[in-house]
C-alpha positions as CSV (number, residue, x, y, z in Angstrom):
1,M,18.6,37.0,25.9
2,R,18.7,34.0,23.6
3,S,16.3,33.5,20.7
4,R,13.9,30.6,20.7
5,R,13.9,30.6,16.9
6,P,16.1,27.5,16.5
7,A,13.9,25.5,18.9
8,K,10.8,26.5,17.0
9,A,12.5,25.5,13.7
10,C,13.5,22.1,15.1
11,L,10.0,21.5,16.4
12,L,8.5,22.5,13.1
13,L,10.9,20.3,11.2
14,A,10.0,17.4,13.5
15,C,6.2,17.9,12.7
16,L,6.9,17.9,8.9
17,L,9.1,14.9,9.1
18,L,6.6,13.0,11.2
19,L,3.8,13.9,8.7
20,L,6.1,12.6,5.8
21,A,6.8,9.4,7.7
22,V,3.1,8.6,8.5
23,T,2.1,9.4,4.9
24,L,4.7,7.0,3.6
25,W,4.0,4.4,6.2
26,F,0.4,4.0,5.3
27,D,0.0,5.1,1.6
28,N,0.0,2.3,-0.9
29,P,2.0,3.0,-4.0
30,A,1.2,2.2,-7.6
31,V,3.6,0.3,-9.8
32,D,4.1,-0.3,-13.5
33,V,3.9,-3.8,-14.7
34,S,4.5,-5.4,-18.1
35,A,2.5,-8.6,-17.6
36,S,-1.1,-8.6,-18.7
37,D,-4.2,-9.5,-16.7
38,F,-7.2,-11.3,-18.2
39,T,-8.1,-8.2,-20.2
40,G,-5.4,-9.0,-22.7
41,E,-4.0,-5.5,-22.4
42,S,-0.4,-4.9,-21.4
43,G,0.0,-4.3,-17.7
44,G,0.4,-0.5,-17.1
45,E,0.0,1.1,-13.7
46,V,-1.4,-1.1,-10.9
47,G,-2.2,-0.1,-7.3
48,C,-0.7,-2.2,-4.6
49,S,-3.0,-3.8,-2.1
50,I,-0.3,-4.2,0.6
51,A,0.6,-1.2,2.7
52,P,4.4,-0.3,3.2
53,W,4.2,-1.1,6.9
54,D,2.8,-4.5,6.3
55,A,5.6,-5.3,3.7
56,G,8.3,-4.0,6.0
57,L,7.1,-5.4,9.3
58,N,5.5,-8.7,8.1
59,G,7.4,-9.4,4.9
60,N,4.1,-9.5,3.1
61,D,4.9,-9.8,-0.6
62,E,1.5,-11.1,-1.9
63,G,0.2,-10.0,-5.3
64,P,-3.2,-8.4,-6.0
65,G,-6.3,-10.0,-4.5
66,G,-8.7,-12.0,-6.7
67,E,-8.0,-14.4,-9.5
68,H,-5.2,-13.4,-11.9
69,P,-2.7,-15.3,-14.2
70,H,0.3,-16.5,-12.3
71,D,2.8,-14.3,-14.1
72,Y,0.7,-11.2,-13.4
73,F,0.3,-12.1,-9.8
74,V,4.0,-12.7,-9.3
75,E,5.1,-9.6,-11.1
76,V,2.8,-7.3,-9.3
77,G,3.6,-8.9,-6.0
78,A,7.4,-8.4,-6.6
79,A,7.0,-4.9,-7.9
80,C,4.7,-3.8,-5.0
81,Y,7.0,-5.4,-2.4
82,A,10.0,-3.5,-3.9
83,A,8.2,-0.2,-3.9
84,N,6.8,-0.8,-0.4
85,M,10.1,-1.7,1.0
86,T,11.6,1.6,-0.3
87,R,8.7,3.6,1.2
88,F,9.1,1.6,4.4
89,R,12.8,2.4,4.7
90,V,12.3,6.1,3.9
91,A,9.4,6.3,6.4
92,V,11.6,4.8,9.2
93,G,14.3,7.2,8.3
94,A,12.0,10.2,8.4
95,G,10.6,9.0,11.6
96,A,14.1,8.7,13.2
97,L,15.0,12.2,11.9
98,A,11.7,13.5,13.3
99,L,12.6,12.1,16.7
100,A,16.2,13.7,16.5
101,A,14.7,17.0,15.5
102,L,12.1,16.8,18.3
103,A,14.9,16.1,20.8
104,A,17.0,19.0,19.5
105,G,13.9,21.3,19.7
106,V,13.1,20.3,23.2
107,F,16.7,20.7,24.3
108,L,16.9,24.1,22.8
109,A,13.6,25.2,24.3
110,L,14.4,24.0,27.8
111,R,18.0,25.2,28.1
112,P,18.4,28.1,30.4
113,R,18.5,31.6,28.8
114,S,21.5,33.7,29.6
115,A,20.7,37.1,31.2
116,A,24.0,38.7,30.2
117,G,25.4,39.1,26.8
118,P,28.6,37.3,25.6
119,R,31.5,37.6,28.0
120,A,34.8,39.1,27.0
121,D,37.8,36.9,27.8
122,P,40.3,38.6,30.1
123,A,43.6,39.2,28.4
């Protein structure tokens, strides 16, 4: 009798990869910038207001909302777009791997079990 362990492992892997893909798809990254805002301090870490799916699907490369100096707006927009596109590509790849693992798990779970053990080849 064949074990269902490989099928369960593939299905678990598919779930984990799907969770990773959804997290990366919707989670907005934070980026480090050197341009300063109105505060006069050097940039530092800034949270992106555009989600990775929006940057990847719609090409949205806008900077932060509100009124900011042009240099700050452009640098934050470019840094967020680059970070979002990386996340978008990784999310799509993880989603594709999740589908492949799901297909493999379903195939392994549905294939017929053999009643007999391995057959010996006649000599």
